[in-house]
Short mmCIF file of the C-alpha atoms (twelve columns), coordinates in Angstrom:
data_MODEL
# 
_entry.id   MODEL 
# 
loop_
_atom_site.group_PDB 
_atom_site.id 
_atom_site.type_symbol 
_atom_site.label_atom_id 
_atom_site.label_alt_id 
_atom_site.label_comp_id 
_atom_site.label_asym_id 
_atom_site.label_seq_id 
_atom_site.Cartn_x 
_atom_site.Cartn_y 
_atom_site.Cartn_z 
_atom_site.pdbx_PDB_model_num 
ATOM 1   C CA . UNK A 1   30.359  22.191  5.348   1 
ATOM 2   C CA . UNK A 2   32.347  21.301  8.442   1 
ATOM 3   C CA . UNK A 3   30.249  20.873  11.569  1 
ATOM 4   C CA . UNK A 4   26.997  20.124  9.743   1 
ATOM 5   C CA . UNK A 5   25.142  16.921  10.512  1 
ATOM 6   C CA . UNK A 6   25.048  14.395  7.694   1 
ATOM 7   C CA . UNK A 7   22.345  11.771  7.316   1 
ATOM 8   C CA . UNK A 8   22.379  8.762   5.020   1 
ATOM 9   C CA . UNK A 9   19.507  6.505   3.976   1 
ATOM 10  C CA . UNK A 10  21.278  3.564   5.572   1 
ATOM 11  C CA . UNK A 11  20.738  5.247   8.951   1 
ATOM 12  C CA . UNK A 12  16.998  5.695   8.318   1 
ATOM 13  C CA . UNK A 13  14.164  3.811   9.973   1 
ATOM 14  C CA . UNK A 14  10.589  4.138   8.709   1 
ATOM 15  C CA . UNK A 15  7.989   3.793   11.458  1 
ATOM 16  C CA . UNK A 16  4.208   3.560   11.249  1 
ATOM 17  C CA . UNK A 17  1.949   4.811   14.057  1 
ATOM 18  C CA . UNK A 18  -1.838  4.557   14.304  1 
ATOM 19  C CA . UNK A 19  -3.479  7.945   14.878  1 
ATOM 20  C CA . UNK A 20  -5.682  8.697   17.861  1 
ATOM 21  C CA . UNK A 21  -7.239  11.741  16.162  1 
ATOM 22  C CA . UNK A 22  -7.050  12.644  12.474  1 
ATOM 23  C CA . UNK A 23  -3.984  14.749  11.683  1 
ATOM 24  C CA . UNK A 24  -2.980  15.304  15.314  1 
ATOM 25  C CA . UNK A 25  0.558   14.773  16.594  1 
ATOM 26  C CA . UNK A 26  0.996   11.890  19.015  1 
ATOM 27  C CA . UNK A 27  1.994   12.436  22.604  1 
ATOM 28  C CA . UNK A 28  4.724   9.809   22.226  1 
ATOM 29  C CA . UNK A 29  6.514   8.216   19.293  1 
ATOM 30  C CA . UNK A 30  7.975   5.305   21.254  1 
ATOM 31  C CA . UNK A 31  5.455   2.551   20.388  1 
ATOM 32  C CA . UNK A 32  5.080   2.084   16.602  1 
ATOM 33  C CA . UNK A 33  2.496   -0.170  14.990  1 
ATOM 34  C CA . UNK A 34  5.207   -1.339  12.586  1 
ATOM 35  C CA . UNK A 35  8.899   -0.863  11.865  1 
ATOM 36  C CA . UNK A 36  9.272   -1.105  8.089   1 
ATOM 37  C CA . UNK A 37  12.433  -3.071  7.458   1 
ATOM 38  C CA . UNK A 38  14.673  -1.935  4.627   1 
ATOM 39  C CA . UNK A 39  11.969  0.424   3.320   1 
ATOM 40  C CA . UNK A 40  12.414  3.063   0.647   1 
ATOM 41  C CA . UNK A 41  10.170  6.076   1.177   1 
ATOM 42  C CA . UNK A 42  9.461   9.222   -0.816  1 
ATOM 43  C CA . UNK A 43  7.121   12.136  -0.301  1 
ATOM 44  C CA . UNK A 44  6.204   15.235  -2.224  1 
ATOM 45  C CA . UNK A 45  3.744   18.081  -1.601  1 
ATOM 46  C CA . UNK A 46  0.699   18.359  -3.856  1 
ATOM 47  C CA . UNK A 47  -1.012  21.710  -4.356  1 
ATOM 48  C CA . UNK A 48  -4.047  22.241  -6.566  1 
ATOM 49  C CA . UNK A 49  -3.243  25.730  -7.788  1 
ATOM 50  C CA . UNK A 50  -6.117  28.131  -8.464  1 
ATOM 51  C CA . UNK A 51  -6.063  29.982  -11.779 1 
ATOM 52  C CA . UNK A 52  -6.901  33.677  -11.508 1 
ATOM 53  C CA . UNK A 53  -8.799  35.220  -14.426 1 
ATOM 54  C CA . UNK A 54  -6.759  38.369  -14.597 1 
ATOM 55  C CA . UNK A 55  -5.863  40.567  -17.547 1 
ATOM 56  C CA . UNK A 56  -2.165  41.167  -16.975 1 
ATOM 57  C CA . UNK A 57  -1.437  43.648  -19.765 1 
ATOM 58  C CA . UNK A 58  1.781   41.793  -20.487 1 
ATOM 59  C CA . UNK A 59  2.963   38.925  -22.668 1 
ATOM 60  C CA . UNK A 60  4.728   37.260  -19.704 1 
ATOM 61  C CA . UNK A 61  3.309   35.191  -16.852 1 
ATOM 62  C CA . UNK A 62  3.087   37.126  -13.609 1 
ATOM 63  C CA . UNK A 63  3.085   35.922  -10.033 1 
ATOM 64  C CA . UNK A 64  -0.553  36.610  -9.153  1 
ATOM 65  C CA . UNK A 65  -2.031  34.530  -12.021 1 
ATOM 66  C CA . UNK A 66  -1.972  31.426  -9.820  1 
ATOM 67  C CA . UNK A 67  -2.733  31.144  -6.122  1 
ATOM 68  C CA . UNK A 68  -2.101  28.245  -3.748  1 
ATOM 69  C CA . UNK A 69  -5.121  25.966  -3.358  1 
ATOM 70  C CA . UNK A 70  -5.787  22.653  -1.651  1 
ATOM 71  C CA . UNK A 71  -2.737  21.071  -0.026  1 
ATOM 72  C CA . UNK A 72  -1.921  17.438  0.660   1 
ATOM 73  C CA . UNK A 73  1.011   15.060  0.486   1 
ATOM 74  C CA . UNK A 74  1.750   12.079  -1.776  1 
ATOM 75  C CA . UNK A 75  3.885   9.270   -0.339  1 
ATOM 76  C CA . UNK A 76  5.226   5.994   -1.658  1 
ATOM 77  C CA . UNK A 77  6.833   3.300   0.468   1 
ATOM 78  C CA . UNK A 78  8.298   0.081   -0.888  1 
ATOM 79  C CA . UNK A 79  10.280  -2.768  0.549   1 
ATOM 80  C CA . UNK A 80  10.403  -6.462  1.301   1 
ATOM 81  C CA . UNK A 81  7.485   -8.130  3.050   1 
ATOM 82  C CA . UNK A 82  8.148   -9.149  6.634   1 
ATOM 83  C CA . UNK A 83  6.022   -11.398 8.794   1 
ATOM 84  C CA . UNK A 84  5.031   -8.529  11.088  1 
ATOM 85  C CA . UNK A 85  4.498   -5.564  8.766   1 
ATOM 86  C CA . UNK A 86  2.044   -7.140  6.312   1 
ATOM 87  C CA . UNK A 87  -0.563  -7.542  9.053   1 
ATOM 88  C CA . UNK A 88  -0.275  -3.818  9.834   1 
ATOM 89  C CA . UNK A 89  -0.749  -2.915  6.162   1 
ATOM 90  C CA . UNK A 90  -3.857  -5.095  5.937   1 
ATOM 91  C CA . UNK A 91  -5.358  -3.363  8.985   1 
ATOM 92  C CA . UNK A 92  -5.003  -0.063  7.154   1 
ATOM 93  C CA . UNK A 93  -6.372  -1.244  3.794   1 
ATOM 94  C CA . UNK A 94  -9.395  -3.001  5.412   1 
ATOM 95  C CA . UNK A 95  -9.885  -0.372  8.157   1 
ATOM 96  C CA . UNK A 96  -10.251 -3.256  10.582  1 
ATOM 97  C CA . UNK A 97  -8.175  -4.177  13.628  1 
ATOM 98  C CA . UNK A 98  -9.766  -7.466  14.719  1 
ATOM 99  C CA . UNK A 99  -8.491  -10.618 13.007  1 
ATOM 100 C CA . UNK A 100 -9.750  -11.958 10.655  1 
ATOM 101 C CA . UNK A 101 -9.668  -8.596  8.883   1 
ATOM 102 C CA . UNK A 102 -12.473 -7.838  6.399   1 
ATOM 103 C CA . UNK A 103 -14.111 -4.793  4.773   1 
ATOM 104 C CA . UNK A 104 -17.723 -5.694  5.633   1 
ATOM 105 C CA . UNK A 105 -19.932 -2.999  7.130   1 
ATOM 106 C CA . UNK A 106 -19.503 0.706   7.744   1 
ATOM 107 C CA . UNK A 107 -15.854 1.592   8.249   1 
ATOM 108 C CA . UNK A 108 -14.157 4.435   10.072  1 
ATOM 109 C CA . UNK A 109 -10.970 5.203   8.191   1 
ATOM 110 C CA . UNK A 110 -7.861  4.014   10.024  1 
ATOM 111 C CA . UNK A 111 -5.510  6.944   9.573   1 
ATOM 112 C CA . UNK A 112 -1.874  6.775   10.581  1 
ATOM 113 C CA . UNK A 113 1.400   8.657   10.665  1 
ATOM 114 C CA . UNK A 114 4.614   7.885   8.835   1 
ATOM 115 C CA . UNK A 115 7.780   8.773   10.713  1 
ATOM 116 C CA . UNK A 116 11.275  8.735   9.259   1 
ATOM 117 C CA . UNK A 117 14.013  8.579   11.876  1 
ATOM 118 C CA . UNK A 118 17.590  9.437   10.885  1 
ATOM 119 C CA . UNK A 119 19.994  8.342   13.619  1 
ATOM 120 C CA . UNK A 120 23.131  10.383  14.200  1 
ATOM 121 C CA . UNK A 121 24.775  9.347   17.408  1 
ATOM 122 C CA . UNK A 122 22.428  10.257  20.263  1 
ATOM 123 C CA . UNK A 123 20.321  12.682  18.198  1 
ATOM 124 C CA . UNK A 124 17.521  11.764  15.837  1 
ATOM 125 C CA . UNK A 125 16.068  13.967  13.127  1 
ATOM 126 C CA . UNK A 126 12.432  13.004  12.774  1 
ATOM 127 C CA . UNK A 127 10.397  13.628  9.631   1 
ATOM 128 C CA . UNK A 128 6.719   12.889  10.090  1 
ATOM 129 C CA . UNK A 129 3.608   13.029  7.938   1 
ATOM 130 C CA . UNK A 130 0.238   13.357  9.650   1 
ATOM 131 C CA . UNK A 131 -3.257  12.242  8.635   1 
ATOM 132 C CA . UNK A 132 -2.141  9.459   6.275   1 
ATOM 133 C CA . UNK A 133 -4.507  7.088   4.498   1 
ATOM 134 C CA . UNK A 134 -3.481  3.957   2.587   1 
ATOM 135 C CA . UNK A 135 -4.700  4.261   -1.010  1 
ATOM 136 C CA . UNK A 136 -3.331  0.971   -2.339  1 
ATOM 137 C CA . UNK A 137 -1.024  -1.918  -1.586  1 
ATOM 138 C CA . UNK A 138 0.662   -4.170  -4.121  1 
ATOM 139 C CA . UNK A 139 2.244   -7.466  -3.085  1 
ATOM 140 C CA . UNK A 140 4.374   -9.239  -5.671  1 
ATOM 141 C CA . UNK A 141 6.710   -12.177 -5.944  1 
ATOM 142 C CA . UNK A 142 8.692   -13.773 -8.736  1 
ATOM 143 C CA . UNK A 143 11.236  -16.528 -9.196  1 
ATOM 144 C CA . UNK A 144 14.256  -16.559 -6.934  1 
ATOM 145 C CA . UNK A 145 13.409  -13.303 -5.149  1 
ATOM 146 C CA . UNK A 146 11.806  -11.713 -2.129  1 
ATOM 147 C CA . UNK A 147 8.133   -11.021 -1.600  1 
ATOM 148 C CA . UNK A 148 7.819   -7.245  -2.030  1 
ATOM 149 C CA . UNK A 149 5.267   -4.556  -1.266  1 
ATOM 150 C CA . UNK A 150 4.481   -1.112  -2.676  1 
ATOM 151 C CA . UNK A 151 2.301   1.347   -0.760  1 
ATOM 152 C CA . UNK A 152 0.633   4.449   -2.165  1 
ATOM 153 C CA . UNK A 153 -0.372  6.940   0.526   1 
ATOM 154 C CA . UNK A 154 -2.070  10.335  0.724   1 
ATOM 155 C CA . UNK A 155 -1.331  12.522  3.750   1 
ATOM 156 C CA . UNK A 156 -2.931  15.570  5.324   1 
ATOM 157 C CA . UNK A 157 0.359   17.426  5.619   1 
ATOM 158 C CA . UNK A 158 1.742   18.585  2.270   1 
ATOM 159 C CA . UNK A 159 5.336   17.845  3.208   1 
ATOM 160 C CA . UNK A 160 7.332   16.006  5.822   1 
ATOM 161 C CA . UNK A 161 7.497   18.157  8.920   1 
ATOM 162 C CA . UNK A 162 10.835  18.056  10.712  1 
ATOM 163 C CA . UNK A 163 11.536  17.984  14.405  1 
ATOM 164 C CA . UNK A 164 14.823  17.267  16.150  1 
ATOM 165 C CA . UNK A 165 14.264  15.138  19.210  1 
ATOM 166 C CA . UNK A 166 15.643  12.125  21.034  1 
ATOM 167 C CA . UNK A 167 13.468  9.035   21.200  1 
ATOM 168 C CA . UNK A 168 13.325  7.280   24.549  1 
ATOM 169 C CA . UNK A 169 13.533  3.932   22.784  1 
ATOM 170 C CA . UNK A 170 14.662  3.624   19.187  1 
ATOM 171 C CA . UNK A 171 12.971  0.501   17.719  1 
ATOM 172 C CA . UNK A 172 15.252  -2.098  16.207  1 
ATOM 173 C CA . UNK A 173 14.622  -4.313  13.194  1 
ATOM 174 C CA . UNK A 174 13.437  -7.738  14.242  1 
ATOM 175 C CA . UNK A 175 11.438  -8.741  11.177  1 
ATOM 176 C CA . UNK A 176 11.890  -11.933 9.231   1 
ATOM 177 C CA . UNK A 177 11.558  -11.186 5.541   1 
ATOM 178 C CA . UNK A 178 9.674   -13.599 3.296   1 
ATOM 179 C CA . UNK A 179 11.066  -15.038 0.083   1 
ATOM 180 C CA . UNK A 180 8.651   -15.725 -2.763  1 
ATOM 181 C CA . UNK A 181 9.316   -19.473 -2.692  1 
ATOM 182 C CA . UNK A 182 8.001   -19.606 0.890   1 
ATOM 183 C CA . UNK A 183 4.592   -18.236 -0.147  1 
ATOM 184 C CA . UNK A 184 2.206   -21.185 -0.213  1 
ATOM 185 C CA . UNK A 185 -0.821  -21.262 -2.543  1 
ATOM 186 C CA . UNK A 186 -3.861  -23.412 -1.837  1 
ATOM 187 C CA . UNK A 187 -6.458  -24.282 -4.502  1 
ATOM 188 C CA . UNK A 188 -4.909  -22.321 -7.339  1 
ATOM 189 C CA . UNK A 189 -7.456  -22.489 -10.149 1 
ATOM 190 C CA . UNK A 190 -6.458  -24.565 -13.189 1 
ATOM 191 C CA . UNK A 191 -2.981  -25.153 -11.799 1 
ATOM 192 C CA . UNK A 192 -0.781  -26.621 -9.131  1 
ATOM 193 C CA . UNK A 193 1.635   -24.838 -6.839  1 
ATOM 194 C CA . UNK A 194 4.667   -25.983 -8.809  1 
ATOM 195 C CA . UNK A 195 3.381   -24.330 -11.983 1 
ATOM 196 C CA . UNK A 196 2.944   -20.791 -10.618 1 
ATOM 197 C CA . UNK A 197 6.154   -18.861 -11.194 1 
ATOM 198 C CA . UNK A 198 5.116   -15.291 -10.312 1 
ATOM 199 C CA . UNK A 199 2.118   -13.341 -9.074  1 
ATOM 200 C CA . UNK A 200 0.980   -9.902  -7.965  1 
ATOM 201 C CA . UNK A 201 -1.954  -8.782  -5.847  1 
ATOM 202 C CA . UNK A 202 -3.157  -5.166  -5.748  1 
ATOM 203 C CA . UNK A 203 -5.813  -3.864  -3.348  1 
ATOM 204 C CA . UNK A 204 -7.097  -0.314  -3.835  1 
ATOM 205 C CA . UNK A 205 -9.312  1.663   -1.463  1 
ATOM 206 C CA . UNK A 206 -11.782 4.239   -2.762  1 
ATOM 207 C CA . UNK A 207 -12.478 7.376   -0.762  1 
ATOM 208 C CA . UNK A 208 -14.917 10.262  -0.997  1 
ATOM 209 C CA . UNK A 209 -13.923 13.032  -3.414  1 
ATOM 210 C CA . UNK A 210 -11.733 15.936  -2.394  1 
ATOM 211 C CA . UNK A 211 -14.771 18.217  -2.556  1 
ATOM 212 C CA . UNK A 212 -16.213 16.230  0.350   1 
ATOM 213 C CA . UNK A 213 -12.951 15.721  2.262   1 
ATOM 214 C CA . UNK A 214 -11.761 19.346  2.059   1 
ATOM 215 C CA . UNK A 215 -15.140 21.103  2.331   1 
ATOM 216 C CA . UNK A 216 -14.522 24.858  2.319   1 
ATOM 217 C CA . UNK A 217 -10.878 24.634  3.314   1 
ATOM 218 C CA . UNK A 218 -7.405  24.194  1.856   1 
ATOM 219 C CA . UNK A 219 -6.767  21.260  4.224   1 
ATOM 220 C CA . UNK A 220 -8.743  18.079  4.765   1 
ATOM 221 C CA . UNK A 221 -11.182 17.796  7.629   1 
ATOM 222 C CA . UNK A 222 -11.606 13.990  7.480   1 
ATOM 223 C CA . UNK A 223 -11.410 10.888  5.266   1 
ATOM 224 C CA . UNK A 224 -14.430 8.816   4.176   1 
ATOM 225 C CA . UNK A 225 -14.011 5.212   2.953   1 
ATOM 226 C CA . UNK A 226 -16.533 4.132   0.301   1 
ATOM 227 C CA . UNK A 227 -15.230 0.817   -1.053  1 
ATOM 228 C CA . UNK A 228 -12.454 -1.506  -2.191  1 
ATOM 229 C CA . UNK A 229 -11.362 -3.024  -5.501  1 
ATOM 230 C CA . UNK A 230 -8.543  -5.420  -6.302  1 
ATOM 231 C CA . UNK A 231 -6.637  -7.437  -8.903  1 
ATOM 232 C CA . UNK A 232 -4.849  -10.772 -8.732  1 
ATOM 233 C CA . UNK A 233 -2.566  -11.805 -11.596 1 
ATOM 234 C CA . UNK A 234 -0.305  -14.797 -12.014 1 
ATOM 235 C CA . UNK A 235 1.643   -16.751 -14.622 1 
ATOM 236 C CA . UNK A 236 1.862   -20.513 -14.848 1 
ATOM 237 C CA . UNK A 237 2.987   -23.256 -17.175 1 
ATOM 238 C CA . UNK A 238 0.588   -23.602 -20.092 1 
ATOM 239 C CA . UNK A 239 -0.667  -27.147 -20.556 1 
ATOM 240 C CA . UNK A 240 -3.576  -28.840 -22.279 1 
ATOM 241 C CA . UNK A 241 -5.238  -30.095 -19.099 1 
ATOM 242 C CA . UNK A 242 -5.439  -26.929 -17.013 1 
ATOM 243 C CA . UNK A 243 -5.896  -23.911 -19.269 1 
ATOM 244 C CA . UNK A 244 -8.217  -20.957 -18.938 1 
ATOM 245 C CA . UNK A 245 -10.874 -21.140 -21.635 1 
ATOM 246 C CA . UNK A 246 -13.267 -18.490 -22.957 1 
ATOM 247 C CA . UNK A 247 -16.078 -19.990 -20.878 1 
ATOM 248 C CA . UNK A 248 -14.071 -19.327 -17.695 1 
ATOM 249 C CA . UNK A 249 -13.756 -15.563 -18.268 1 
ATOM 250 C CA . UNK A 250 -16.230 -13.508 -16.229 1 
ATOM 251 C CA . UNK A 251 -17.960 -16.707 -15.175 1 
ATOM 252 C CA . UNK A 252 -20.344 -16.044 -12.257 1 
ATOM 253 C CA . UNK A 253 -18.501 -18.385 -9.903  1 
ATOM 254 C CA . UNK A 254 -16.094 -17.303 -7.162  1 
ATOM 255 C CA . UNK A 255 -12.641 -18.866 -7.208  1 
ATOM 256 C CA . UNK A 256 -11.079 -19.051 -3.723  1 
ATOM 257 C CA . UNK A 257 -7.350  -18.727 -3.155  1 
ATOM 258 C CA . UNK A 258 -5.453  -18.932 0.123   1 
ATOM 259 C CA . UNK A 259 -1.941  -17.499 0.348   1 
ATOM 260 C CA . UNK A 260 0.116   -18.414 3.390   1 
ATOM 261 C CA . UNK A 261 2.639   -15.660 4.073   1 
ATOM 262 C CA . UNK A 262 4.830   -16.400 7.052   1 
ATOM 263 C CA . UNK A 263 2.376   -17.527 9.738   1 
ATOM 264 C CA . UNK A 264 -0.515  -15.386 8.437   1 
ATOM 265 C CA . UNK A 265 -3.078  -16.336 5.808   1 
ATOM 266 C CA . UNK A 266 -4.664  -14.202 3.092   1 
ATOM 267 C CA . UNK A 267 -7.892  -15.540 1.561   1 
ATOM 268 C CA . UNK A 268 -9.011  -13.888 -1.657  1 
ATOM 269 C CA . UNK A 269 -11.988 -14.589 -3.893  1 
ATOM 270 C CA . UNK A 270 -11.862 -13.644 -7.554  1 
ATOM 271 C CA . UNK A 271 -13.097 -14.224 -11.073 1 
ATOM 272 C CA . UNK A 272 -10.966 -14.513 -14.200 1 
ATOM 273 C CA . UNK A 273 -11.127 -11.549 -16.586 1 
ATOM 274 C CA . UNK A 274 -8.418  -12.360 -19.141 1 
ATOM 275 C CA . UNK A 275 -5.917  -15.025 -20.172 1 
ATOM 276 C CA . UNK A 276 -3.084  -15.034 -22.667 1 
ATOM 277 C CA . UNK A 277 -0.503  -17.632 -23.665 1 
ATOM 278 C CA . UNK A 278 1.906   -16.002 -26.138 1 
ATOM 279 C CA . UNK A 279 4.376   -18.062 -28.106 1 
ATOM 280 C CA . UNK A 280 7.667   -18.271 -26.187 1 
ATOM 281 C CA . UNK A 281 9.750   -19.373 -29.147 1 
ATOM 282 C CA . UNK A 282 11.769  -22.427 -28.114 1 
ATOM 283 C CA . UNK A 283 10.986  -22.032 -24.405 1 
ATOM 284 C CA . UNK A 284 8.185   -23.520 -22.289 1 
ATOM 285 C CA . UNK A 285 4.835   -21.833 -22.973 1 
ATOM 286 C CA . UNK A 286 3.572   -19.670 -20.118 1 
ATOM 287 C CA . UNK A 287 -0.026  -18.580 -19.514 1 
ATOM 288 C CA . UNK A 288 -0.768  -15.169 -17.974 1 
ATOM 289 C CA . UNK A 289 -4.030  -15.009 -16.037 1 
ATOM 290 C CA . UNK A 290 -5.686  -11.770 -14.887 1 
ATOM 291 C CA . UNK A 291 -8.342  -11.751 -12.185 1 
ATOM 292 C CA . UNK A 292 -10.664 -9.335  -10.388 1 
ATOM 293 C CA . UNK A 293 -11.328 -9.577  -6.653  1 
ATOM 294 C CA . UNK A 294 -15.051 -10.021 -5.998  1 
ATOM 295 C CA . UNK A 295 -17.396 -11.111 -3.226  1 
ATOM 296 C CA . UNK A 296 -20.886 -12.557 -2.949  1 
ATOM 297 C CA . UNK A 297 -23.518 -12.853 -0.237  1 
ATOM 298 C CA . UNK A 298 -21.478 -15.294 1.853   1 
ATOM 299 C CA . UNK A 299 -17.837 -14.637 0.905   1 
ATOM 300 C CA . UNK A 300 -15.520 -11.662 1.363   1 
ATOM 301 C CA . UNK A 301 -13.270 -10.597 -1.510  1 
ATOM 302 C CA . UNK A 302 -10.395 -10.278 0.996   1 
ATOM 303 C CA . UNK A 303 -9.943  -11.867 4.425   1 
ATOM 304 C CA . UNK A 304 -6.648  -11.608 6.286   1 
ATOM 305 C CA . UNK A 305 -5.960  -13.710 9.388   1 
ATOM 306 C CA . UNK A 306 -3.122  -12.643 11.693  1 
ATOM 307 C CA . UNK A 307 -1.543  -15.490 13.661  1 
# 
């Protein structure tokens, strides 16, 4: 209709802010932890409906047979890795803010807020989700493409809350995105850098159950971190000298791998859990290697150093 404001995704900025207190609005939204360049974001409310054991005396469903229960939000954010935003993601997945980032010791969950800003002249429509936790991050790269990320997030608020305001300073994009070919591998097991043609790394955080987080309420009171798991998978040229053999699978020896992404470094330790080299017909044979992130008494499964 004439006179209505119109917003397009091309005018959207996705901002990430660290929370001072769980689920509490910030006094100012002018200093983000990260500006997520070229990000795609989605959010939907999640409600665990309560079934009511009620004899309805009808063969049709009626309104009071289900009542609203626990509420939360489910978010996904994806985009291209930039030199600045990956460090912010790793702070959230490790719940650490001092580089090098690790998951050792008791951790207080680093919750954050996601803010979508739609610019329209001098006005900004702000959608924001409070009390967010990072459930998982996937980093992937392949061939002649960009290094990408996918975030899975759970929020306290069941939907994006809207507020029309005018930011004092609207952050601009200044990130340098990273192409896959610029990701350097050091000490790739059974291979050399030139033979790795794609990879993906997934880190997943585990939290206390909803029964603990919600207590006797329809909204969460807090988040409790209880551990981390991860996977590292890659494909490489299959050759007789450097292949994964049966004796290498689940072997009780850590394999270190250092990925240099921009100026930062990501050290992971893993063990091999599976390998497959299917017949490629008339093409070069490729081996697919699957790995599990693990640690031991003297090595972290994940260490991220911000430079």
